[in-house]
N, C-alpha and C positions, 0 to 999 in steps of 0.2 A: 516520295510521298504518293505520286500517281499510281505506282504499282501497289502500294499498300492500300490505297483507297479502292482500287479495282478489285483487289483480292478480298478485302473486307466486304465490299458490296456483293461479290459473288457468293461468299460464305453466308452472308445474311440472307440473300435471296433463296439459297438452297434450304437453309434452316427454316426460314419463314414458310416456304412452300411445304416442307415436311410437316411443320407444326399446324399449318392451316388444314391440310388434308387429314392429319391424325385427329385434330379437334373436331372437324366436321363429321368424320366417320364415327368417332366415339360418342358424340353428342346425339346424333340423329339416327344411328343404326345400332350401336351396342348398348347404349344407356337409355336415352329417352327422358322425358320429363319426370318419370317416377323414380329416378336415381337408382334403377335396378338393372344389374347385369344378369341375364337369364340364359340357361342352357336350353337347347332344343329338347323336346320331349323324347324320352328313351324308353323303349319297351323292356320290361324285366319280367321274367317268368321263373318261378321257383316251385319245385315239387314239395318243398318244406313248408314251414309255418310262417316265414317272414323274409323280407328283404331288408338288410341292415347295412348301414355305412360303418366302416371301420373308424375308430376314434382318431386315427391320424389324418383323416380327410377334413375334419373340423378342427384344424390346428391353430386357428386364429380367432380372436374375439373382438367385438365391437360392432360390426355391421349387423343388419337384420337378415336372417335367413328365411327364405320363402320356399316351401315345398308343396307341390300339388301333385295329385295322382288321380288317375281314372282307370276304371276297369269294369268287367262284367258283373262283379260282385260288390256289395258294399265294402268299402275299404276303410281302414283306420290308419291315420298318419300321426305319429308321435315322436317326440324328442325327449330323451332321458339320459341320465348319467350311465356311464359304462358299467358300473358295479350293479345297477338294477337290471339293465338289459342282459348283461352276461348271466346273471343269476336266473332271470326269467326264461331265457332260451337254453339254459344248461341242459345238455343231453338231447336237445331237439334239433331236427334237421332244418337248416335255413341257408339263405344265400347272403354272402357278405360282399359289399363293394369295397375293394381294397385300394383302388387306384383311379385317379381322374386325370384325363388329358384334354385340355381345351381343344375345340369348343364344347364337345359333348360326348367324349369317349370314356367309358368306365371299364375297369378291370374287375372281374367278379371271381369269387371263390365259393364253391358249394361245400357245405359242411353236412356230414351225415349224422343221423340220430333218429330219435323217435318222431313219429308223425301223429301222435295222439293229440286230441284237442287240448288247447291250453285255456286258462282262464281268460275270458274276453278282455282284451286290453282296456276297453273303456271303463271297466269296473275297478281298475287299479289307480291309485292316487299318486304314484311317484313320477308321473310324467311332468316334466317342466313345461311342456307345451303339447297340446293334442288337438286334433281336428274336432270341431263341434259336431253335434248330431245332425246328420244330413249333409255335412260338408266333408270334403276329402282334401283339404289343404290346411296348412299351418304356417304361421309366421312367428319368429322368435329371435330376439337379440342375442347373438352369440356371446357366450360367457367363457371365462377362462376355466379350463378343466377338460376332462375327457367325456365327450358327449357323443351320442349316436342318434341317427334318424332311423325310425322303424316304420316300415309299410307292411301291413298284414291284413288279412280278412277281419272284418269287424267282429265276427263270432268266434275267432280263434281257431278256425279250421285250417287244414293244410291246403296246398295248391294255390299259391298266390300268383296272380297275373295282373300287372299294372303298368301303365304308361306314366312315368314320373318325370317331372321337370323341377330343376333347382334354380334358385335365383338369390342373388346377394344384393341387398340395398345398402348403398353407401351414402351417408348424409352429405348433401351439397355436391354430389358427383356430377350432376348435369350442369350445374353452374360452373364448376371447375373446367369441364370440357368446353363450355362456351368461352371461358377466360383463355384457355389455350388457343382456341380458334381465333379470338380477337388478337391475342399476342402474336400469333403466327401472321395474321394479316398486317399488323404494324411492322413486324420485322421484315416481311416481304417488301412492303412499301419503302422502308428505309434502305434496304439493299438496292432496290431498283433506283431510288433517288441518287444514291452514291455513284452508281454506275453511269447513269445518264448525265449527271452533273460533270463528270470528267470528260465525257464526249463533247459537251458544249465548250469547255475550256480548251480542249484540243483543237476545235474548229476555229476559235478566235486566234489561237497561236498560229495556225496555218495561214490565216488571213494576214496576220502581222508579218509573216516571213516574206510575203510578196511585196511589201512596201519598199519603195526606192528611197534611199537616203541621199542627202545632199551634202556636199563638202562645206567646211567652215574654215575660213582663214585663221591662222594662228595669231592670237593676241599676245601682247607683251607679258602681262601679268594676269589679268582677269579675262576669262573667256568672253568673247563678244558674241552678240547675236548675229546669226548668218542671214544675209539678205537673200531672198528667193527671187528667182527669175520672174519676170512679169507674167501675170496670169490674168484671166478674165476678171472683169470688175466684180462680178458676183463672188468669185473665189477669193479675191483679196479682202472683200468685206468680211468674210467669215474666217480668214486665216488667223490662227492664234499666234502668240509669241512663242516660238520654239526655243525654249531655254534648254541649256545643257548643264550637266553636272560640273560644278567648279573644280572638281578633282580630275576630270577627264575632258579637257577642252576639245579634243579631237572627236568626241562622240556627239552624235546628232540624234535628236528624237526620231524614231522610226516613222512618225506621222508627218514629218516635214516634206513639202513637195520637192521634186527633183529640180536642181538648178541647171539650166541649159547654157551652153557655150555661145558667147556673142561674137559673131564674125566681124572683123574690121575691114572696111572697104579699102582697097588698094588705090593709090592715086593713078590717074590716067597717064599714059606715057607722054613725054614731052615731045613736041614737034621740033624738028631741026630748025635752028635759027631763031627760035623764040626763047627769050630769057625768062627764067622762072623767078618768082618772088623768093625773097630770103626765107620767108616762113615755109614756103613749099619745099625749098632746098633743105631746110632743116628737118622738115617732115620726112623727106626722102632719106636723109642721112640717118635719122633716128629709126631703129627697127620698130616694126609694128608691134604694138602691145596686144597680145591675144590672151583672152581669159580662158585658160584651160581648166576643164572640170577635173578635180582630183578624184582618185579612185575611192568609191564609197566603201566604208567599213561596216560590217554587220554590227548591229546594235544588240547587245544582250541585256536583259533586265538587271539593274543594279539593286542589290539589297543593302539598304542603309538603316542604320539604327536611328532612333530619335535624336541622339546626341549629334550624329553626323549631319542630320537634316538641319538642326539648329545652327551648327557652325557654318553650313552652306548659306544660310539666310542672314548671317551676321554682316552688318555694314563694314565692320573693321576688316573683315576678310575679303569681302566682295569689292570694296572700293567705290568711289564715286562713279555713278553712271552705270554700274554693272547690272543693276536691275532694270535699266531702261530698255524699252522695246526698240527694235531696229527701225520701226516706222514712226517713232515719236521724235519731235525736234529736241535739240540739246537744251539742257537747263541753262537759264541766264547766268552768266559769270563763269561758266564751265566750258572749256573747249570740247567740241565734239570729236569723238573718236573716229578716225578715218583709217581705211586700210592702207597698208604700206604701198601698194601698187598705185593708188591715187596720188599720194605725196610724191612718188618718184616721177610720175607723168607730168605733174605741175612743174617740178624742178627742171625737167628736160625742156618743157615749153618755154619757161622764162629764159633759160640759157639760149635757146634757139632764137628768141626775139632780140635779145641783146647782141647776138653775134651776127646780125644781118650784114652782109657784105664781106664777111670773113671767108677765107678759103675753105673748101670742103674738107681738106685734110685736117685743118685746125678743129673743125666741128667734130670730126671723127675722133680726134685725140681726146677732146673734152668728154665726149660720150664714153669713151673707154675709161677715162679717169673717174667719171661719175659712177660707172658700173662697178669699178673696183671699190670706190668708197661705199657704194650701196651694199656690196657683198660683205665688206668689212663691218659695216654697221649691223647687218643681219647676224653676222657671227657674234658680235658683241651682245646683241639683244638675246641671241640664243643662249649664250653663256649666262647672261643675267637672269634669263627666264629659268634656266636650270637651277640657278642659285636660289631664286626667290619663290619658285613654284612649291606649293605645299604638297607633300606626299599624300596621295589618297589613302584614306583609312580602309583597311580590309575588315569587313564585317563577317563574322562566322555565319554559316548557314543556319545554325540552330538559334542564333540571336536575331535573325531578320524578322520583321513584322509578318511577312507572308508565311514564314515557317511557323511562327507562333500561332497565327490564326488556324493554320492547317492542323497543328498539333492540338489546339484547343478543340477543334471539331472532332478529331479522333478520340480525345479524352471524353467528350460528352457522349459520343456514340458508345464508347466502351462502358461508361457509367450507366447509360440507359439499358444496355444489354445485361450488365451485371445485376441491375435492379430487377429486371424482368426474370432473369434466371433465378435470382434469390426468391422472388415471389412464387414462381412456378415450383421451385424445389420445396419451399415451405408448404405449399398447398398439397403437393404430391406426397410429401412425407406424412402430412396429416391424413391423407386418404388411405395410405397403406395400413391395413389393420395390423395391430401388434400380434406377435406370435404368443401362444399360450406359455405361461411361465410356471404354472404349478407343477412341481415335481414330486410332491408328497403323494402317497396313495390316496385314491379317491375316498372321500368321506363326505357325509352330509347329515343334517339333522334327520332324525328318524321320521319326522312328519312336520308339516307346516301347521301353524296355528289354526288356519281355516280347515285343513283336512282333519286335524284332531277333533275339532268341534263337530265336524260332520260325522266322524266315527262315533262319538258319544251320542249324538242325536239319533243315529241309526240304531245304536244299541238300545236306547230307551224305547224306541218303537218296537223292535223285534222281541226284546225281552218281555215286554208287557203281553205281546201276543203269545209267546211261549208259556208264560205263567198262567194265562187265562185258560189255556188248553192243556197245560202240563205236557208240552211237546218237547221232548228231549232232543229230537232231531233238529228242530228249529234252533234250540239253544246251542247246539253244536256249531252252528254257523256264526255265532257271535261270541262264544266263550271257549276257553281252553282250560286244561287242568292246571291247578287243582280246583278252580272255581267251577268248572263244568261237572266235576265229580260231586261236588257238594250240591249243585243244582239238580242233577239227575237223582241223587239220593233223596232230596227233598220232594221231588215229584213222586217217587215210589212211596214214600211215607204218606204223602197227601192222598194218593189214590187209595191207599189202604185205610186210612183213618177217615177220609172224606170221599167216599165213593160217589156220592151224589154231586160233588163239586160245589157245595154250598159255601165252603170255607176257603176258596181260592184267594191268593194274595191280591190285594188291591193294586191297581196301576200306580206306578211311581216313576220318577225320572231323576236323573242327576242334573243338578242346576249349577249355573255359574262355574263351569269347569275351569280350573287353572292348569295349564299345560306345561310340563317339563319334558323337553325333547332333546336328549343328548345326541352327540355326533356318533355316527357308526360308519365303519368302513367295510362291513360285511353283514350278512344275515346270520342269525335272526336279529331284528331290530325291535326296540321297545321304547315306550314313552309312558310317563307317569301323569296321572290326573288326580287332582284334589278338588272335590266338588261338594256341594250340598245335596241333601236328599229331601225330595219334596214331601214325603210322608213321615219324615223323622226330623223335625226341626232341631232337636237336641243333638244330632249326630252329623258327622260328615262321612263321606266315602273317599277312601284312598285306594287307588287301584293302578294296576299295570296292564297296558295293552301291548301285545306282542304280535309281530308278523314273522312267521317262520322262514318264509322265502318270498321272492319277489312276486310270485304268482298266487300267494295265499292271502286271505283277508286278515284284517286286524281282529284279534281275539282278546277278550278280557280274561287274563290268566290268574291274577291275584286281586283280591278285593276284600278290604276290611272296613269296619265302621267304628272308628274311634269317636268318643264323645267330644263335643265342642270344647269342653273344659281342658282337654289335652292339647298342649301346644304342638303343632305340626311344623316340621321344617318347610322352608320355602322351596318350591319346585323351580323357581327361576335360576338359570345358570347351572342346572343339574348336568352332570357329565358321567361318563362311564369310568370305572376305576382303572388306574394303572398301578404298577408296582410301587411307585413312589408314594402315591396317595394311600395305598393299603398299609404301607409300613408306618405311616403316621398315626394309624388308628390304635386305640387302646387294646383291641383284640381283633383277631381275624374273624370274618363272618362265619366260616365253617365251625370254628371253635365256639363261637357264641351260640350257634345252634345246638351243639352238644351240651354246653353248660345249661342252656335254657331247658332242654329236655330233662337233664338231671335235676334241675331245680323243681320242675313241675312234678317229677316222679317222687322226689323226696319230700315235697311240701315246704311250708314256710321255714322249717328248721334245717333244710338242706344246706350244706356248706356253700353251694353256688348261689344261694339266695342273696348274699351280700353284694353280688356283682350286678344285680338288677334293681331297677326301680319299677315295680309292677304297675300295670294300668288297673283301673277300677274293675274292668272285666276279668282280668287275670286273678285278682284277689278274690272276686266273687266265685270264680270257678274252683279255686283251691278250697274254699270253704264248703262249696257244694260237694266236692269229691270227698272231703273228710267226713261230712255228714253221711253220705251214701255208704261209705266203707263201714262206719260204725253201725248203721242200721242193718246192712246186709250181714255183717258178722254176727249180729244178734239172732239171726234166723237159725232154727235148729238144723236145717238141712244144708247150711252153708258152713263149710269148714274154715275157709279163709278167703280174703279178698286182696288182690293186688291191682295197682294202677300204674302202668308203665307208659312213658312217652319216649319217642325216638324221632330223630331228625329224618326227613325224607327229601331227597333231591338236593340240588345245588341252590344255595341262597342267591337271590337276585340283589345285587348291590349297586347303589348309585351314590356318587359323591356330591354333596350339596355345596353351595357357594361358600359356606363357612368351613368346609373341610371335613365335616362329620359325614358319616355314612348312613344312608337310609337303606335298610335291609328288609327284604320280604322272605319269610321262612315258611316251610311247611312241616308240620309235626303230625305224627300218627300217635294215637293213644289206644291201648287195649285195656279195658276194664274187665278183669278176670275174676270169676267166682268159682271156687272149688267146692264140689258137692261132697257131703259126708258119705262114706262108704255105706252101701245098702240103700241109699236114697236116690231119688231122681228129681230133676228140676226142669222147668220149661217156662217159656214166656207166655203170659196170659193176657197182658195188656201193654199199652205204651207203644212207643215208636219202634221198639225192637221186634214187635209182632209183624212189622212190614217185611222183615227178612227171615224170621223164624217164628212160626205160630203153632202152638200146641205140639211141639216136637220135644219128647222127653229125653233129657241128657242125664247120664249117671255119673259122669266124671267132672264136667265143668260147663260153665256158661260164660260167654264173653260178648262184650259190646265193643265195636270198633268205631273210633272217631277220627275225623280229619280236621286238623286245626290250621288256620292261616294266621300268621303272626307278622306284624310290622313293628320294627324297633329302630332305635337310633344308637349307633356306636360312636362315642365321642373320640376326639383325638387324645394323644398322650399328654398334650400340653395342659389338659384340664383334669380335675379330680372328680369329675362327674361319673356316675354309674350309668350303665346301659339302660336306656329308657324304653320300656315296652309301651308302644302306642296303643296296640289293640291285639286281641286274640279272639278269633271267631271259630267256634267248633261246629261240626256237623256230624251226626251219626250216619255212617255210611254202610254199616253191616252189623249183624248179630247172629249168634249160633252157639254151638257147644259140641261136646264130645260125649 
């Protein structure tokens, strides 16, 4: 056990020292009270447009990432998903950080490409975190997925130079470091205590080894207490009763004082002619009794079980007077135990007194006879002692009280260490950020609710400015085709018919927008808005905003105005279509576009009319076209009139939460008038004069319209027809041949 204690103490001391140093260094040098581990600032220079981290560098989530940069130019620091950054920098020169080696070494890779100016990064809304105006740092809780850190010039120009520092803030990290420090100090103290405790025990054992033992005469049955040689009075007063184990009578306590041999005075030589007394002659004839000190035996510690100790204290085993001290008088009625040597001496003395006057040879013979009897008696007592002596019980080492105490101490120490190790392991495992687990391709909602509302608010502001001045270029910054084509055509017509600008459209805005933002894994991205119209209480606006690439703005591409009486599908939970969802529809969107064009071209009696439930606007338009055709055919210079619709472009489809499809279509219409031979025709008034005024045509006249349509395609599980929500036409051209 001594070797085990010393070994355990040494191991604990070393482990505690390492933990103490590691905890102190981590708490007060690497981490600090802000729980952040930071890298030294590193200079990065790129001739391209940005310095970007690879997605593999941010492969864990949970802690908070801190990035700060400084440079000669205003810098932008942002964090975004890989799909946005990759699309934003596609084809552009930039520097990528592909490897990190602690404490602050980065491996870089320069990618070649264009160096033209990009859209300023601060104008884009797909950053999950970006530096504020006037700041060049950002903090963001790491999330599961592929994310990148981008550092570039705030104006999007090339030649980026920045000193960048990265930091990771782990919750409770400083407290854990202090806990490790405290645990290290405790383990160190425990190890030192175990080592120094063994040294003190070894010193006591060395002192005990130098103690002199005294011999004890052999008793008949019960071991007797040994009388010690005379000592000073103060020593006798403090001398304890040195009891021995009843199972080993020859063993003496190592703390008993040493017994000295008592010399016996020899009688003076007799003078010639002087007669000696009989007692003197007997004393001369009797050999001198000298008390010789037996050879001391080293005493070893005896390990006794509680049962053995109880048997040793039992009166039945010890016998009368066995527990009596050597310096106490005998109990009344009980003979005092005396050593055999004393009894033999008294017998010799009585014999000598009675034999006064007897010849010396007679005394000598008697002494020999008595010695023979004494030896015989000793032999008998020895045989009896061998017969009656109780065999000592051998106690195993593992069952001894001392071993049990030592084993208990070792178990407690091991339990303490195991508890500390479990605590540190638990806290350490909690500190280690988990690795990213998303394996699916990157995807995200097209826009957040706040960003979508900001897009609508910006559109309201710029659209009113463009309408007031009929500025087609300004409209191009917020709208895309086909909405932009309708707006620009409206501006052309307005400038023709209202050159003074007295009849410009009044300002309006889209109110209370409801946002439907499907998930997208690539560009272009789109989201749907259903809102009210401030200057048209009886109508709503249903539109689609689209971003062509990561560096382009959001543009309103499709916009229709269904009346409030028409039930609109919910935009909550809207998603992009997949093959499974499309197969559940009553008809495919492209087929519906062709059927709708045929229905509008053929009129209410067309075979495709039974597939649709027309909106009020569509029914009104069909009536208007039928009236126009009848009136124009009645003109003498018009030979015939045709009205043809055709699908244009790809339908935009979104799957609603009910499984139906919300589809946005674009249709073109050509209203054609054939002129009678020998006649000519031209436009004299109306919106067509904005595109062709006072130009005579001898063969035909035509007016070109662009229609935006929104409809709902139900699933096969229902018997409903395709519902046309709204159709909004706009004249975009006129001419002839």
